[in-house]
Every structure is written in C-alpha cells, then in structure tokens.
C-alpha positions in Angstrom: 31.2 -63.1 -69.7 30.3 -59.4 -69.8 29.1 -59.1 -66.2 30.8 -58.0 -63.0 32.0 -61.0 -61.1 31.2 -60.4 -57.4 32.1 -62.7 -54.6 28.4 -63.8 -54.5 28.5 -64.6 -58.2 31.7 -66.6 -57.9 30.1 -68.7 -55.1 26.7 -69.1 -56.8 28.4 -70.3 -60.0 30.6 -72.7 -58.0 27.5 -74.1 -56.2 25.6 -74.4 -59.5 28.6 -76.2 -61.0 28.3 -78.8 -58.2 24.5 -79.1 -58.7 23.6 -77.0 -55.7 21.1 -74.2 -56.2 21.6 -70.8 -54.5 18.3 -70.2 -52.7 18.9 -67.5 -50.1 21.0 -64.3 -49.7 20.9 -61.6 -47.1 22.9 -58.4 -47.0 23.3 -55.1 -48.8 20.5 -53.8 -51.0 22.6 -53.6 -54.1 24.0 -57.1 -53.6 20.4 -58.5 -53.2 19.1 -56.7 -56.3 22.1 -57.9 -58.4 21.7 -61.5 -57.1 18.0 -61.5 -58.1 18.9 -60.5 -61.6 21.2 -63.5 -62.1 19.5 -66.0 -59.8 15.8 -65.4 -60.4 14.5 -68.0 -57.9 16.6 -66.7 -55.0 15.0 -65.3 -51.9 16.8 -62.2 -50.6 16.5 -60.2 -47.4 17.9 -56.7 -47.5 19.5 -56.0 -44.2 21.1 -52.6 -45.0 21.7 -50.1 -47.7 24.5 -47.8 -48.5 23.9 -44.0 -48.1 27.0 -41.9 -49.0 29.9 -43.1 -46.8 27.5 -44.8 -44.4 24.9 -47.6 -44.3 21.4 -47.7 -42.9 20.4 -51.0 -41.4 17.4 -52.6 -39.7 17.3 -53.2 -36.0 19.2 -56.5 -35.3 16.0 -58.2 -33.9 14.1 -57.3 -37.1 17.0 -58.5 -39.2 17.1 -61.8 -37.5 13.4 -62.4 -37.9 13.4 -61.4 -41.6 16.3 -63.7 -42.2 14.5 -66.6 -40.4 11.4 -66.0 -42.5 13.4 -65.7 -45.7 15.3 -68.9 -45.1 12.1 -70.7 -44.3 10.5 -69.4 -47.6 13.7 -70.3 -49.6 13.9 -73.9 -48.2 10.2 -74.5 -48.8 10.9 -73.9 -52.5 14.0 -76.1 -52.8 13.5 -78.7 -55.5 10.6 -76.9 -57.1 12.8 -75.0 -59.6 15.2 -76.4 -62.2 18.8 -75.7 -61.7 20.1 -73.1 -64.1 22.7 -74.4 -66.6 26.3 -73.2 -66.5 27.6 -71.2 -69.4 29.4 -73.2 -72.1 32.5 -71.1 -71.8 33.9 -68.3 -69.6 35.8 -65.2 -70.5 37.3 -63.3 -67.5 38.8 -59.9 -67.8 40.6 -58.3 -64.8 41.5 -54.6 -64.9 44.2 -53.5 -62.5 45.1 -50.0 -61.2 48.8 -50.9 -61.5 50.4 -51.8 -64.8 53.0 -54.0 -63.0 50.2 -56.1 -61.4 48.6 -56.8 -64.8 52.0 -57.6 -66.3 52.9 -60.0 -63.5 49.5 -61.8 -63.7 49.9 -62.2 -67.5 52.4 -64.9 -66.8 49.7 -67.2 -65.5 49.2 -70.0 -68.2 46.5 -69.0 -70.7 46.4 -65.3 -69.6 47.1 -62.5 -72.1 47.5 -58.8 -71.7 44.5 -56.9 -73.3 46.2 -53.6 -72.6 48.7 -52.2 -70.1 46.3 -52.7 -67.1 44.0 -55.5 -68.2 44.4 -59.3 -68.5 42.1 -61.7 -70.2 41.5 -65.4 -69.7 39.1 -67.8 -71.6 38.2 -71.4 -70.7 35.4 -73.9 -70.8 36.1 -75.1 -67.3 34.7 -73.1 -64.3 37.4 -74.5 -62.0 40.1 -72.9 -64.2 38.5 -69.6 -63.4 38.6 -70.4 -59.7 42.2 -71.5 -59.9 43.2 -68.3 -61.7 41.5 -66.2 -59.1 43.6 -67.9 -56.4 46.9 -67.2 -58.1 46.6 -63.7 -59.7 46.7 -60.5 -57.6 
C-alpha cells in the first residue's frame, strides 16, 4: 500500500488483524523510528544503530535495563489506546533482482507481472498477503 513492508510491519499487521496491539519493540534505531511512524502508541527502545558497515550498541546491562523499563511502560498502557483499524484493501508489489524469479512468482494465483522484475498482488484479505509471502521467492 505504498510503504515498505518490513518483517516488523508484517508481524504488527498480523497482530492487529487478530485484535492484538503491538505495544513494544527493541532493536535497531531505524527500525524503531519506522515502527513509531506506523504504530504511534508503541514504546521503543533503541539498542543499537548502524554506522557504515558496523553497528554501535549499548552495553548489554544497560540494554537489558532499558528493555525492562520499556516493557513496563508499554504494558502499563495496554488497553488505554484504541486498536488501529486494518486497511480496507492491500496492494503488494515485490521487485526482484532476477527476472526469472519475478516470472516464476507471477504464476501464483492473482499475481501479475508489472514489469520484467516486479510482481503485483491485490486483495482485501490480509491472510492472502501472508500466504503469498510464504510461496513466492
């Protein structure tokens, strides 16, 4: 639907589909910033950030304490915020590096080739997106 579909986003939408709010996330700085944009009530703890080909992280003891504190804050707010609604429909676009991978994936029911390296899929059912992600490369 016009946004990058990270592993976090797949899992948070799946939880939301089942009526479960995503209230806490710890990890990479960019992941936490992105999560807060799509899940405004989430509590995040940045444990490390990428710098060039490396990452800079907190000391493990500090990380554990910050995660404990963050989870405590997140759980204290559970039930106070309304669950965000699911989109009415979903449009998934997957761009491949290899033309053959896109072509092979285009045989999945409902998938079409947008160009030589891109497939498209539209549905109103979130679980159809999950099913597609299990079967295409």
